N, C-alpha and C positions, 0 to 999 in steps of 0.2 A: 236633359236627360243627363248629360254628363255630369252637372253639379249635383244631381239627384244620387248618383252612383258614387261620388266622392263625398258627400254629406251622410249619407245614410248609415255606413258602418261605423263614422262616428258619433253618430245621435245613438245608435243601438249600442255604443260602448258607454257611452255617457249614462243611458237608461241604467243599463246593469250596473254600474258603479252608484247610482241614485237609490237604485233598490235594495243593493247592500248595505248601503250606507243607513237608510230608513230602518233597516233591521238593526243595526246596532243602536242607534238613536231611539228607537222605539225601546229595547232593551234598558236604556238609560233613564227614560220618561216612565217605564213603570215603576222602576227602582223610585225615582226621587217622587213621584205623583204620590205613591201609596207609603213611603216612607219616610221622605224628606231627607234622603241620603244622598249626598254629591258623589258618587263611585269614581275615584281616580283609577282604580285597577280594573275598569271595564274593559279597556283595552287589551290588557293581561288575559281576560275571559275570551275576548277574542283569539288572540294567539293560541291558547291552550286549544280552543275549537281545531284550530289550523293543524296544530301537533298532535291532536288525536287521529287526525286523518293520516296523518305522516306515518306514524307508530303504526295505526290498524292495517293500512296498505301494504307496509314493509313487513307485517307478521302474515300477510295473505289474505286479509278480510278482503270482500269485496268493496268496490268503492262506495256505493250506494248504501252498504250495510255500515261503511265505516261514516257518511254523513249522519246516518241515524243515531250512531252511538255518539258521536260527538257532543250534541246538546244534552243528551243524557249525563254525560261524565262531567259535561262543565256546570250542570245544574246541579249534580252533586259536589262540586267543589263551593259552587255558591252557597249550597245550603249549610257547608259546614263555615263557611266565612261568615253567614249572617249568626249562625249559632255561638261561634267561638268568639267573634269579633264585634262585627255590627249590632247584635242585641246589647251586648255590655256597653256601648258608645252612643245607642240612640238618641239620648237625652243632651248630648253634647254634641251638636253639627261640627264645630271647629276639630274637636278631635277625631272625629270619624274621617273626615278629610284629611288628616295628616295619617290615620291610621291605613284607610287605603291608599294612599300615598305610598306608604312603607310598604303595603303588600303588593304595589304593582312592582316596587324595586326587588322585593323578594322574587317574585314572579319571573322577572325578568332575568335574574341571576341563577334561579335554580333552571330555567330554559337552557341558558349558556353552559352550565356545569353538566347538564344531561344530555344537550346536543350538541355543543359546541357555538361557537360565536358566528360561523358561517351559517350561509344559508340551505334549506333544503328545498327539493321540489316533489311534486307529486303528478304522476301520469294523468292525462286527462281521461276520464271513463271511455269516452270517443272522439274519435279525430274527424269524424264525419262533419260535414257542412250541408247546411241548408241553401237552396239556392231560390229567390221569389224576385220577380220585377228586375231579372239582370244581376241581383246582388247575392254573392256567396257570402255566408256568415256562419261561423262556428256553431254546430249544434248544441255544443256544451253550454254556451253562453246563453242560448235562448231557453235551454231547461232551467238554469241558474236563475233566470229572471222568473221562469213562471213559477219555481217554487218560492222563491223570495215573495212575489206579489201574494201566493195563496197564503204564505203564512202570515204575511201583514193584515191581508183583509179576516184570516182566522183568528188571531189576535184581537182586533178590533170588534169583531163580533162578538167574541168571549167578553168583552168589558160591556159591549152595549147590549145583547141580547141574553145574558145566562143569569142562572142565580150567583155564581160566583164571581161574575162581574158586577152585581146588584149588591153583593156584601162588599167587595172592593170599593165601590164608589161611594157607599156609605164610610166606611173607615177612612177615607180621603175627605168626606165634607165634613163629617163629626166623629171623631174616633169615640170620644165618651159616650154619645147618644149610640152610637152602633154597638158599642160594649153592653149598654144598658139594654138593649134589643136582643142580646145573645150572639151577635157576632163576635167571635174569636177574633180580636184585632191583631194578637201577637201572631197567630197563624195566617191570617191574610197577610200580613208583613213579610213572614219568612216565605210564603208561597210567592210573593211579589218577586223577591229576591232571587230566588231559584228561577223563575220564569224568565227575568231580566238577564240572567247569566247565560241560561240555555238560548235567549235568542242571539246573544253575543256569540256563544261558541257555535249555533247553526251559521250564522255569517261568516265567521273563519273557516269552517268546513267547507262551503260552498268556493269561497276563493280560492283555498289552497292550490289548486291546479293552475290557476291564471298568474298568481302572483307569486314572489320569494317568500318563503317562509323561514321566518328569523326572530330570535329573541325580541326584536324592537319593532316589531310590524305592527303592534298594536297602538302607537302610538300615533301613526300615518291614519288610523281611523278613530281616534279617541277624539282629537281636535276637530275634524268636519262634523262628527257627531254632536258635541257641545255646541258648535256652531251653527247645526241644522234645527237644534231646539231653541236656540234663540232667534234664529231667524223665523223659525215657524211660528213664535209667540206663546214659548214657555214650554207648560207640559201637558198641551193638546193632543191627543193621539194623533186625529186628523191633521193638526199643524206639522207634524213630524214629518210627513210626505211633502209639505209645500217647501219647508226648510230643507229637507235633503234634495227636493229637485232645485232647489236655488245654490245651494252650496256645492253639492255634487257634480250638478250638470255643469257648474260654471270649471269646478276643479278639472273636471275630465277634458272639457274643451278647450281650455285654456293650455291644458299641458300639451297640447298637438302644437300649440304655435308660440309657446314662450317657455323660457326656462324654467326649472322648478321652484325658484326664488321668487324671480318675478311672477308668476303666475300663482304662487300663494299669498303675495302683497295683495294682489289683484282680488284674491277670493276673499281675503279678510276685510278691504275696502267694501267688496258687494255685501258682507255680511255686516258691516257697520252701518251702511246706507238702509239695508232692509229692516234692521234692527231700529235705526231712527224713525223709518217712515211707521213701523207698526206702532211705536209709542207715540208718534205724533197722531195717528188715526185712532188712537184707544183716549188720547188726550180729549180731542175733538169730540168725540161719541158720549 
């Protein structure tokens, strides 16, 4: 019983990190799967979601309303980025990578100018704890996990069971044929970028009360998100959860027993092993 009481909070912390990481990675998958764009500014969209909550709560907006506003605001930023930048470089993948890298730097420095280089914090909407099986756990973290899980399921259902998802899958499989059948491929791609940005913004908003909000926070989620996609088998929506479980779970749990540098090295090694095993399985089949 003592071991269970010790391990349960750690496992719940790891689960909350996995679900948030899956939201960030799912946004990357949506953008890459529909557009073939590797968005190196995705971490900064995550950061913008967190800063949206910081600003909104500072102006007296209720926390949960601020969480709703964050993906809307970041989605609007994503639309501008798609129209002004991505759309003009869509046929040049390397230029897109460089452009989004430059955009990431611009957004970081804009955050430094607007908020300063230091970190900000947001009060949790509740300090209540939930007690079950002798374990006390913060209620907000449970709410965060529930919201993240619902959004992940809803996003996957959107692509699997709706006409919007059908058009998106058609645009992925054969853009020319989809266009010939009346699918507005350009609109579908723009919508995908907006959705991916909104998912990153929502993830940033949800974690704002439990981590420090600073201009460089996005990088700490961007790299694990990319590793989750690779470990999960590429652009499969379902694979995102498996990859996030491997990378996020390992990162969260190892961080309790190792220094940050050592834990990151181990996480990278785990990612390499997972990618190699998946490649070997694919070659064998």
